[in-house]
N, C-alpha and C positions, 0 to 999 in steps of 0.2 A: 414273643418278644423279639425274636431275631429279625423279622421283617421290619419292625419299628426301628431297631438299631441300624439296619442297612439303609433305611430311608433317611435317617438322621445323618449318617455319614455321607450319603449321596448328596443331600441338601447342603451340607457343610462344604463338600468339595465344589459343588456348583457355585456357591456363594464366594468361595475363595477364588475360583477361576474368574468370576465376574469382577471381583475386586482387582485381580491382576490386570484384566483388560482395561478397567477404568484408570488404574495407576499408570499403565503404559501410555494411554492417551494423554493423561495429565503430564507425564514425563515428556512426551513429544511436544506438547505445547510449551513446557518449560524450556526445552532445548530450542524451540523456535524463538522464544523471547531472548535467550542467550545469543543465538545467531544474529538476531536483529540488532541487539545492543552492540555486539562486537563489530558488525558491519558498519554501524553508525559511529563507532569510536566513542561510545558513551558508557560511562561506568554505571553499574546497577544502582549505586547510591545516588546518582544524579538524575535518575529517570523515575517516572511514575507510570506504570503500565495501566492504561485506562480501558483496554479491550484486548482480549485474546480469544479466538474462536477457531473452529475447524469447519470447513465446508467442502463441497465437491464442485470442481470446475472441469467440464468436459471429461468426466470419468476419473479424474485425478483428485486425490485428497490434498487440500491446501490449508495451511494455518495462516490466519490473519492476526497480526500483532500491531497494536497502536500504543505508543507511549509518548509522554511529554517530558521535555526538559524545560529549563528556565526560559529558553528563547525559541524553541521549535516544537512542532508536532511531527512525529515520525509514523508512517504507516508502511507496513511490510506485508507482502504475500510470500510465503515460503512453501515449497513443495514438501509435503509431509513424508514422502517416501525417500527422497534424496537429500533434503536439506538445502537444495538450490534456492537462491533468492529469485523469485519470479518478478517481483516488483518492489520498488522502494520509492516513497514519496516523502519529501520534507517540506513543511510549510512553516513560515515564520509565525510565531504566536502573536495574536492580536490583542491579548489581554495585558493588564498591567504587570503581571508576573513575568512577562517576557520582555519588558522594556529594557533597552540597553542604551548606552550613550556612546558618543564618539563616532568614528568612521563606520563602525559596524551597526549603527542604530538603524532600525527599521522605521519607515515613516509612520506617523500616526494616521488613523482613519481620516482625519480632517485634511492631512497633507496629501493623501493618496488621490490620484485621478481615478474616478470610478469607471469600470469597463462599460462599454456600450454594446459590445457583442455578447451574445449568449454563448455558453459552451457548445451548443449545437451549431451555431453559425461559425464558430471557430473550427469545429470538426469539418464542416462542409468546405471551408476555405482551405484547410490542410489537405483534404482529399483531392480537391481541384488542383492544388499545387503539385501533388504527386501523380496526378492523372489516374486516380483510382476512384471507382464508384463505391457507394456505401455498401452495395451487395458484395463487392470484392474484399472489403476491409473486414478485419476481425480483431478482437482483443484491443479495442481502442480505449484510450484513457485521455481525458482532457482536464488539466490542472491549471487553475489560475495562479500565476506567480507575479511578483513585483520586482522590477529592476529599478532601484532608487524609488521613485514615486510612480513610475509608468507601469501599468498592468499589461501582461501578455499571457496568452495561453500556450502551454507546452502540451502539444497534441502528439500522442504516439499511437501507432497502430501497425498491424501486419497485413500484408497483401501478397499473395503468391509466396515466394521464398524470400521476400524482403521485409525488413523492419524499418519503419519510417518514423522520423521525429521532425515535427514542424513547429516553429514558434510563430505565433500569430499575434500581432499588436491587438490588444483587446479594445482599443478605441477606434482605430482606423480600419482594421482588418488586413493591414499590410503584412506580407510575409517577411519576418525578420531573419529567420534562418530555416534551412531545410536540408536534411540529409537522409540517406538511406544506406542500409548495409544488409548483407545476406544473413539469414538466420543462422 
């Protein structure tokens, strides 16, 4: 009987440890949600978390958090070890729940000018503006944004020791703004 009791205790201890590990991961995701909400200045009661997950990026654990408010969709990438915010993206909601009025109103789909450039074409234009080849660029991100009714791509990437951000008109391909800073 003694071996059976030892096996039962060992199994219970392993299950408890496994439970602790899962709880720690869940807590880390919960903390990532809290960090994202705080960074966005959004109260928990005003947000609906639609996705939270963990993944590995270049050997580092990252938590992804996506939540909605009445007027925007927020996407965050947070370093799971340090809590540093690696990326934050805010997009105006296009559904009726996000409709606003007055000066802050977003244009309806009918009023918006549709982009003619693809995200890849915007990336290529941004790289050319910065004098960087696609092989030299890393960690690029291309987001379609609207300024009033005019669409533009906000393209960000790293090359060498610089972080670049370039805004590209999504209709004409014209560079609207461009800047670089050291990592």
